[in-house]
N, C-alpha and C positions, 0 to 999 in steps of 0.2 A: 504493500500500500504506500510505499515511499513515493512522494510526489502527488499523492491523491489528497483532495480536500473533502472533508466529511463534516456534515452538520448532524448532531444528535440531540433531539429534544428530550427533556426529562433526564438529563445526563448525570445528575449528581447522586443518584441512589439506585438501588435495585438493578434491574436489567440494563437500564441506561448507563449506569456507572460501569458495569462489567463489559458492556459493548464498547464503551469509550476506552477503557483500559486495554482491552484486547486489540483494538484497531490502532491504538497509540503504540503498542508493542510491535505492531506490524509496520510502523513507520509513517502512518497517516498524519497529516495536519488536521486537527479537529476543532470545530466550533462546538463548545458545550452550551446548550441552551437550557437555562435553569430559571425557576421562578424566584427562589430565595438567594439573594446575592451572597450572604455569608456561607450558606451550605455549598453554594456553587464554588466559591473561592477555596473552601476547605477541600472539596473533592478534586478540584483542578490541581492543587498543590500535591495532593496524595498521588494522583495519576501521573503527574510529571516525575515524581520521585520513583514510583514503582516501575514506570516504563522507560525512564531515561530519555524521554521525548519532551523537548521544551516547546514544541510547536502546538501547544494546547491553549485555546482561548475561551473566554467566557462571554456570553451575551445573555443578559437578564430579560426575561419575558414572562408575562402572565397570560397563559392560554385562555383564561376566563375573560379576556378583553380582546376584541377584534382589533381595536386601535393599537394595542400593544403588539399584536402579531404583525400588523402592517408596519409598525416602526422597526421590528426585527428584520423584516424583509428589506425595507428601505436602507437600513444601516448596513446590512450585509452586501447589498448590491452596490452601495457606494464604495465599499472597501475591496470587494473581490470580483473577479471577472469570470470565475468558473465555480462549479460545484460538482464533484464526482459522485458523491453519495449523500442522499438525504435520508436520515432514519427518523421517521415519525414514531417516536417511542412514548412520549408523554401520555400518561393515562390517569384517569380519576374516576372514582365512584362516590357519590354523595350518600349520606345516611337518610336524607329526606329531600323532597323536591325543593330546590332553591333556584333562583334566577341569577344570571350573570349581569354585569353592568349594561349589556346590550339587550337585556330582557329575555334571554333564551335559557331554557332548562340547562343547568350547569354541566351535567354529565355528557349530554349530547353535544353541547357547545365545545367543551374541552377536548373530548375524544374524537369528534368528527369535524365540526365546523372550523375549529382552529387549524388542524393539519390540512384540511381542504383548502382553506384560504392561503396558508403559508406555501403549500406546494404550488398552487396556481401563480402566486406572486413571484416565486423563484424559478418558474418554468423557463423564462427566457435565458437565464444563466445556465440552468441545467441542460437545456437543449444545445447550448453552445459548447458543452463539454462532451468530448468523445466517450462513448460507451458508459454514460452516466446511469446511475441506479437510484430508484426511489423504493425504500423499504418501509412498510407500515406494520406496526405491531397490532394485530387484531387479537382474537382470543377464541378458544373453543366455546366460550360462553355465548358466542353469537347464536348458537342453537336455541338459546332461551329467549332470543329477541325476535322482534317483528317490526317492520317499518310501516307504521300507521300514518299515512300522509295527512290524515285528519286530526292527528294528535301527536305531532312530532315533538311538542314541548311537554308532553306527558301531563297534561291537565287532568286527564281521566285515569291514566295508568300510574298509580302511586307506588307500585312494586319496584323499588330501586335496583334490585338485582336484574329484573327484566329490562329496566331502563338501560342499565349498563350493557346487557346483552344486545339490545337494539343498537347501541352506539358502536359496538364491535361488529355487528352485522353491517352497519353503515361503512365501516372501514374496508370490509371485503368488497362491497358493492362499489365503493369509491375506487378501489384498486382495479376492479374489472373495467370500469368505464375509462379510467385514466389510461390504462394500457391500450384500450381501443383507440383513444384519441391520440396516443403517441406512436401509433403504428408508422413505421418508416422513418422515424426520427433517430433511431439508435438508442433511445432512452428506454430502460426497462422499469416496470413497476410490479412489485410483488408484495404479498402480505404473509403473515405467519401467526401461528399459535405457539406461544413460548412454553406452554406447559403451566401447571399450577405451581407458582413460585412463592416461596416463603420470603416475603419482603414487607416493607412498611406501606405497601400499596393500599391495603384495606383500612388504613388508619381512620379515614374519614367516612368509611362505608357503613352499611347497615349493621346493626348489632349482631345479627346472625352470622354475617361474614367475619366480623371481628372474632367471635367465638370460634368459628371454624378454623381460622388461620392460627389462633392461639393454641387450640387443642391438636391441630394436625401438623403443626410446625415441623416436628422431627421427621415427618413422612413426605414433606413437600420438597420440590426441587430447590436447590440453592440458586440465588440470582446468577451465579457463574454458569451453572448448567442451563438455566432458563434463557441465557443470552446467546447460546450456541447457534440457534437458527438465525437470529439477527446478524450475528457476525458472519455466518456462512453466506447469507444473501448479500451482505455488504461487500464481501471480499473474495469469495471463491470464484475461480475461473470456470468451475463446473456449471454455474448458472448464467454464464455470459450469453446474452441473447434470449434467455428465458423470461417471459413476461406474462402478466395477468394471472398468476398462479397463487394458490394458497398453500403454504408449507407447514409441516409439522415434523419435528425431529429431523430437520434438514432434508425432508423429502416432500414431493408434491402430494397433497392430500385433497380429499373431496369435502368441501364445506356443505352446509345444509342446502336443501332444494331452493329455498328463498334466496340464499346467497349466490346462487347460480343464475338468477333471473336477470338477464341483460336489459330487458325493458325497464325493470324496476331500477336498475343501476343508472340508466339514462335519466329517468325521471328524478331520482334522488339528486343527481348531479345538477339538473336544471333548477330544482327547488333550492338546493344549497347555494347556487350562484346568486339567487335572489336574496337569500337570507344574509349572505356576507357582503352583498353589494358589488359584485364583479360581473 
């Protein structure tokens, strides 16, 4: 990965941290996108020390704000002329329905609308970069979700685990339509299920999830193992030219029937464009 420029969102902990560390060890220059500046700085210094790679940088962004996402893209484009790999890793699950500053349901906004907007804003730079890749961390939890176009902001559906599942389903549909739109450009777009990972991800989630992660901790994947497929899709020559696929354990897998609906993918894209204002 020497000479490659990589952006990783949600990079200061869990899967994002391990993905950053692994790619840093492979020689990549990395932009760590984090919400908390102090945690971001601490993780950055740790990764520099562990990897021996000094080309690690921090950009602070709140994915619960579309304005913040726009600023991230603007600041990046002003400073860099290429982007070899974008890893949409940042994820969130709320314990109860809450709205972002933009008035959107927070889990859907952070997990889908923010990476949708960021990816679209960075596409001009990504397209200029030869054999660039877009990797989005989805989840097997997508099977619990459903895209209800009459209730995207979950005013009716208050089951936050299902709301999370729907946001991860949106990640897969986004990848499907993104890959279709990028045909012939040389840019690939894939998504993945990282496995059930023991991390601080569920800190803000429903009480049932907090209890599950607490009790099941010893039996869950470590963040290091959970990051393997992200690292594989970002760096392996084995997937050069492969696009529009859903991966599990570094292999192409079959997502739910709804996740394979190309018409739904197109519709979600068009609705998302209106929601984020592009």
